C-alpha positions, 0 to 999 in steps of 0.5 A: 072332476078335472078338465084340461084346456089346451088353449093356453091363451084362456085362463078364465072362462064363464058361460052363463048358460051352464055356470054360476061362477067362472072357471079358472085354469091353472098354469097347467091348463087344468081346473077342478069343476063340478061334474055337470059343469065339466061335462058341459065344458067338454061338450061346448068347447073343442079345446077342453077335455076330461083330464086323464087320471093315473088310476 
């Protein structure tokens, strides 16, 4: 799954509560993560949203 981070200052994020390794966001603010991690990120951080798809 893909998530988007609207906080441009955050390029890398780690939360030991639900992640085994850090998430690194591309210059566009997007990162590909496992579904469980993506759902947890969206639940815990207001600046992280599910990435909208074109399909």
